[in-house]
C-alpha positions in Angstrom: -47.6 0.5 79.2 -44.9 -0.5 76.3 -43.2 -3.5 75.4 -39.8 -4.1 76.8 -37.0 -6.1 76.3 -33.9 -6.1 78.6 -31.2 -8.4 76.8 -27.8 -8.3 75.7 -26.8 -7.8 71.8 -26.2 -11.6 71.5 -26.1 -14.4 73.9 -23.8 -16.8 74.3 -25.1 -19.9 75.1 -23.8 -23.3 76.6 -25.4 -26.8 77.3 -23.7 -29.7 78.6 -24.8 -33.2 79.9 -24.7 -33.8 83.4 -24.8 -36.9 85.6 -28.5 -37.2 87.1 -29.0 -33.7 89.2 -31.3 -35.5 91.6 -34.2 -33.4 93.1 -34.3 -30.5 90.2 -36.1 -27.8 92.8 -33.8 -28.9 95.4 -30.8 -27.4 93.5 -32.3 -23.8 93.0 -29.8 -21.8 94.7 -32.3 -18.9 95.8 -36.0 -17.7 95.7 -36.2 -16.0 92.2 -37.0 -19.5 91.3 -38.3 -20.8 87.4 -39.7 -23.9 86.8 -41.4 -26.4 85.0 -41.3 -30.1 86.3 -43.5 -32.9 86.6 -42.9 -36.6 88.0 -39.4 -35.3 88.9 -38.6 -34.2 85.1 -38.4 -31.1 83.1 -36.6 -27.6 83.4 -35.5 -25.2 86.7 -34.0 -22.0 86.1 -32.1 -18.9 87.8 -30.5 -15.6 87.3 -31.8 -13.4 83.8 -29.8 -13.1 80.6 -33.2 -11.3 79.0 -36.5 -10.4 80.2 -39.3 -9.2 77.7 -42.5 -7.3 79.4 -45.2 -7.5 77.4 -48.3 -4.8 77.1 -51.7 -6.1 76.6 -53.1 -7.2 72.9 -54.2 -9.8 71.1 -50.8 -10.3 69.4 -48.9 -10.4 72.5 -48.2 -14.4 72.0 -47.2 -13.6 68.4 -45.2 -10.7 69.6 -43.2 -12.8 72.6 -42.4 -15.4 69.6 -41.2 -13.3 66.8 -38.9 -11.5 69.6 -37.3 -14.8 70.9 -36.8 -16.2 67.6 -34.6 -13.0 66.7 -32.8 -13.4 70.1 -32.4 -17.2 70.1 -31.6 -16.6 66.3 -28.7 -14.6 66.8 -27.3 -16.3 69.9 -24.0 -18.3 69.9 -25.3 -22.0 71.0 -23.2 -25.2 71.9 -25.9 -27.6 72.4 -24.7 -31.3 72.0 -27.8 -33.0 73.4 -30.0 -31.4 71.6 -33.5 -32.1 73.0 -36.8 -30.2 73.9 -35.4 -27.9 76.9 -31.7 -27.4 76.0 -30.0 -24.5 74.3 -31.3 -20.9 75.4 -35.1 -20.9 76.8 -37.3 -18.8 77.7 -40.2 -19.6 81.1 -43.2 -17.5 80.5 -46.4 -16.2 81.7 -49.0 -14.6 80.2 -52.2 -12.4 81.3 -55.5 -14.0 81.1 -57.2 -11.1 79.6 -55.9 -9.8 76.6 -56.2 -6.1 78.5 -53.5 -7.1 81.1 -50.1 -5.8 81.3 -48.9 -9.0 83.0 -47.2 -10.8 80.6 -43.7 -11.8 81.4 -40.7 -13.8 79.9 -37.7 -14.7 81.5 -34.3 -16.1 79.8 -32.6 -17.2 82.5 -28.6 -17.4 83.0 -28.9 -21.2 84.4 -31.1 -24.0 83.5 -30.9 -27.5 84.8 -33.0 -30.2 83.2 -33.9 -33.9 83.0 -35.8 -35.4 80.7 -36.2 -39.3 79.5 -32.9 -40.2 81.8 -30.9 -37.7 80.3 -29.6 -34.7 82.5 -28.1 -31.2 81.2 -26.9 -27.7 82.5 -27.1 -24.9 80.3 -25.2 -21.5 80.9 -25.8 -18.2 79.5 -22.6 -16.1 79.8 -20.2 -16.4 82.4 -18.8 -20.0 83.8 -19.1 -19.5 87.6 -20.5 -22.2 89.4 -24.3 -21.9 89.3 -25.4 -24.6 91.9 -24.2 -23.1 95.0 -27.1 -22.9 97.8 -26.7 -18.8 98.2 -30.1 -18.6 100.4 -31.4 -22.1 102.4 -35.6 -22.1 101.6 -37.5 -20.9 105.1 -40.8 -22.3 104.8 -43.6 -19.3 105.3 -44.9 -18.2 108.8 -47.1 -16.3 110.9 -49.8 -16.6 107.8 -53.0 -14.4 108.3 -55.7 -14.9 105.6 -58.6 -12.6 104.1 -61.0 -12.3 101.4 -59.9 -11.1 98.1 -62.3 -9.2 96.2 -65.6 -10.6 96.3 -66.4 -12.7 99.8 -67.8 -15.7 99.7 -71.3 -14.8 99.5 -70.8 -11.9 97.4 -69.4 -14.5 94.8 -72.4 -16.9 95.1 -74.8 -14.3 94.1 -72.1 -13.7 91.1 -72.9 -17.1 90.0 -76.6 -17.0 90.5 -76.2 -13.7 88.0 -74.3 -15.7 85.7 -76.9 -18.7 85.7 -79.5 -16.3 84.9 -77.5 -14.8 81.8 -77.1 -18.1 80.8 -80.7 -19.2 81.1 -81.7 -16.4 78.9 -79.5 -17.3 75.8 -77.4 -14.8 76.2 -73.9 -17.3 76.3 -73.6 -21.2 76.9 -71.1 -21.3 80.0 -68.8 -18.5 82.0 -65.9 -19.3 84.0 -66.3 -17.3 87.3 -62.8 -17.2 89.2 -62.5 -15.5 93.0 -59.3 -14.9 94.7 -57.8 -14.8 98.6 -55.1 -13.5 100.3 -52.7 -14.6 102.8 -49.9 -12.8 104.5 -46.2 -13.7 105.9 -44.5 -12.3 108.6 -41.4 -12.0 106.0 -40.9 -13.1 102.5 -42.6 -16.0 101.2 -39.8 -18.3 99.1 -41.1 -19.5 95.9 -38.8 -23.0 96.4 -40.4 -24.0 99.3 -44.3 -24.1 97.7 -42.7 -25.8 94.6 -41.1 -28.5 97.0 -44.3 -29.1 98.4 -46.5 -29.0 95.2 -44.3 -31.2 93.4 -44.1 -34.2 96.2 -47.9 -33.6 96.8 -48.8 -33.4 93.2 -46.4 -35.3 90.7 -48.8 -35.8 88.2 -49.5 -31.8 87.7 -47.2 -29.4 86.2 -45.4 -27.9 88.9 -44.5 -24.1 87.8 -42.6 -20.8 88.8 -42.5 -17.6 86.5 -42.0 -14.2 87.9 -43.5 -14.7 91.5 -46.2 -17.0 89.9 -46.4 -20.6 91.4 -48.8 -23.2 91.2 -49.5 -26.9 90.2 -51.6 -27.2 87.2 -53.4 -29.9 86.1 -54.0 -28.9 82.6 -51.7 -29.0 79.6 -52.7 -26.4 77.4 -50.0 -27.4 74.5 -46.6 -29.6 74.4 -44.8 -29.1 70.8 -42.0 -31.6 70.3 -41.2 -31.1 66.6 -44.0 -31.7 64.4 -46.3 -33.4 67.2 -48.5 -31.5 69.0 -50.6 -32.8 72.7 -53.3 -31.0 74.6 -55.1 -32.3 77.8 -58.6 -30.7 78.1 -60.1 -30.5 81.5 -63.6 -29.3 82.4 -66.0 -31.1 85.0 -64.8 -31.3 88.5 -65.7 -32.7 91.7 -64.0 -33.0 95.0 -62.3 -36.5 95.9 -64.6 -38.7 98.5 -63.6 -39.8 102.3 -63.3 -42.9 101.8 -63.0 -45.5 98.7 -66.8 -46.0 98.6 -67.6 -42.6 98.6 -64.7 -41.4 96.0 -66.1 -44.3 93.4 -69.8 -42.9 93.8 -68.4 -39.5 92.9 -66.4 -40.3 90.2 -69.6 -42.3 88.7 -71.8 -39.2 89.6 -69.4 -36.7 87.8 -69.3 -39.2 84.6 -72.8 -39.8 84.7 -73.5 -35.7 85.1 -75.6 -34.0 82.0 -74.1 -30.6 83.8 -70.2 -31.7 84.1 -70.4 -33.7 80.3 -72.0 -30.5 78.7 -68.9 -28.2 80.4 -66.4 -30.7 79.2 -68.1 -30.9 75.5 -67.5 -27.3 75.3 -64.2 -27.0 76.5 -62.9 -30.0 73.9 -64.9 -28.6 71.1 -63.3 -25.6 71.1 -59.8 -27.3 71.6 -60.6 -29.5 68.6 -62.1 -26.3 66.6 -58.8 -24.2 67.1 -56.2 -27.0 66.3 -57.5 -28.0 63.3 -56.5 -25.2 60.9 -53.0 -26.1 62.3 -52.8 -30.1 61.9 -52.1 -32.1 59.0 -53.6 -34.8 61.9 -55.4 -34.1 64.8 -57.3 -37.0 67.2 -60.2 -36.1 69.6 -61.7 -38.8 71.9 -65.3 -39.6 71.6 -65.8 -39.7 75.3 -63.9 -38.1 78.3 -62.0 -40.1 80.8 -61.4 -39.3 84.8 -58.3 -38.0 86.0 -58.0 -38.6 89.6 -55.5 -36.0 91.6 -55.1 -36.3 95.2 -58.0 -33.1 95.9 -60.5 -33.4 93.1 -61.2 -35.3 90.2 -61.9 -34.3 86.8 -63.5 -34.8 83.5 -60.4 -35.1 80.9 -59.9 -35.3 77.6 -56.4 -36.0 75.9 -55.9 -34.6 72.2 -53.5 -35.0 70.0 -52.3 -33.9 66.3 -49.1 -33.4 63.8 -48.7 -29.8 62.9 -49.4 -29.1 59.1 -46.6 -26.7 59.1 -43.8 -25.5 61.1 -45.0 -23.3 64.3 -43.7 -22.1 67.0 -45.8 -23.5 70.4 -46.6 -19.6 71.0 -48.1 -19.5 68.0 -50.0 -22.9 68.8 -51.0 -21.1 72.6 -52.0 -18.0 70.6 -55.0 -20.1 69.0 -55.9 -21.5 72.1 -56.2 -19.1 75.1 -58.5 -18.6 76.4 -60.3 -22.0 76.2 -63.6 -22.4 77.5 -62.2 -24.2 80.2 -61.0 -20.6 81.3 -63.4 -18.6 79.9 -66.7 -19.9 78.6 -68.9 -19.8 75.1 -68.9 -17.6 73.2 -65.6 -16.3 74.1 -66.1 -12.7 73.7 -69.5 -12.7 75.7 -68.2 -15.2 78.4 -65.0 -12.3 78.4 -66.9 -9.4 79.0 -69.3 -10.8 81.7 -66.1 -12.1 83.2 -65.1 -8.4 83.8 -68.8 -7.6 85.0 -68.9 -10.2 87.8 -65.8 -10.4 89.0 -64.7 -7.4 90.0 -61.0 -8.2 89.7 -58.3 -8.3 87.5 -57.0 -12.1 87.4 -53.8 -10.8 86.4 -51.8 -14.0 85.2 -53.9 -16.5 86.9 -56.0 -19.0 83.8 -53.1 -17.8 81.7 -50.5 -20.1 79.4 -47.7 -20.7 81.8 -44.8 -22.4 80.1 -41.6 -22.5 78.6 -40.3 -22.3 74.9 -36.8 -23.4 73.4 -34.8 -22.1 70.3 -36.3 -24.9 68.5 -40.2 -23.7 68.8 -40.4 -26.5 71.1 -42.2 -26.0 74.8 -44.7 -26.9 77.1 -47.4 -24.6 78.0 -50.0 -25.1 80.6 -53.2 -23.2 82.3 -52.2 -21.2 85.5 -54.6 -23.0 87.7 -54.2 -24.0 91.1 -51.9 -21.0 92.1 -50.7 -18.1 93.5 -48.9 -14.6 92.7 -46.4 -14.1 95.4 -45.2 -10.5 96.5 -42.6 -10.4 98.9 -45.1 -11.5 102.4 -48.4 -11.3 100.1 -49.8 -14.5 98.3 -52.6 -14.1 96.3 -54.1 -17.3 95.8 -56.9 -17.7 92.7 -60.1 -20.4 92.3 -62.3 -20.6 89.2 -65.9 -23.0 88.2 -67.3 -23.2 85.2 -71.3 -22.0 84.7 -73.7 -23.3 83.1 -77.6 -23.5 83.1 -77.5 -25.9 85.7 -75.2 -24.9 88.0 -75.7 -24.2 91.8 -74.4 -21.4 93.3 -73.6 -23.2 97.0 -71.8 -25.9 94.8 -70.0 -24.1 93.0 -68.5 -22.1 96.1 -67.9 -25.7 97.7 -65.7 -26.3 94.4 -63.9 -23.4 94.7 -63.2 -24.2 98.1 -61.7 -27.8 96.9 -59.4 -25.7 94.8 -57.8 -23.3 97.0 -56.3 -26.2 99.3 -53.2 -27.1 97.3 -52.0 -23.6 97.6 -53.1 -23.5 100.9 -50.9 -27.0 101.6 -48.2 -25.6 99.8 -48.3 -22.4 102.4 -49.0 -24.1 105.7 -47.8 -27.6 104.8 
């Protein structure tokens, strides 16, 4: 597959301040939705002014940054609002594996945004009314579920094999994912899934790009000027059925040597990847607990200041893949993933987010997500495997991680 760029010679971009638009997702006029929303703030887009389709390769992030820099640099931009997410913006999602040809970036014709009490509308091209609801969203119906590439017991055996490799000293950690499939009787509307996810998981980043829809708790990187932020998540347990059970599970997670080791691998890698790019970097000594409606995570917020002018995509290139979604050492873990998972992850566990003409942007890791293709939804869940991992416990964790998207489909 070759690099493909569909774009006019010159973009004409106009951003204007607008009154508060209310629910951003509810303003999306048709199912081909683009979105990045958290706690009601963020951006949504529709239409297509430009599209980049990238082949596999370790240079796909820097190649995308270069092409967008040229495209945006040549644009005629009127942007009096001038905050991150205004002016021309590209939504993107990248394949997890460098060999995957699934990476796509879309510059929408319309972007509606809200940030820190300000709202705006960006238009590329003609000025036709962009806020007319062309197709009302319809919930999925007639869902039928089936196993993905590996049934549960086969996947548990793959986990056991991974544990044996780790105990033999081949590697320290590997993340193994599995998939399941749902089919509906009519094409699945991404807006319905976005609305349900944003309402149920407001603290997550609810996203949609080129058919990949989900709500990730994991912020890979945010760039605002020279300042960057990342949130490392590794170490997970399901929520309890009662407050006392919830408290006990949280205490076990925080005191678990297995989960603390898994988290340490991930936090150290992010620190080591960001340090060469930063004049200043702050990494906490101990993780904290992040509580979501369905699971608890060990979390480490990391903050820094870039030492030079770099696009957020340049920082993404330094970070992906993290041990939180791949393992360590990276090359050995990636080879083991290819051997044991038996599937192409596509864009699952790859970077997803947006970048603007200033190089600002927010990128998460595409977790708790599904790839939507007409009437079909392919859901993914992954678990970090270390020497003390138990296959049945990992299977239970994967089931818990499927639930957000199962809820988004079923309601």
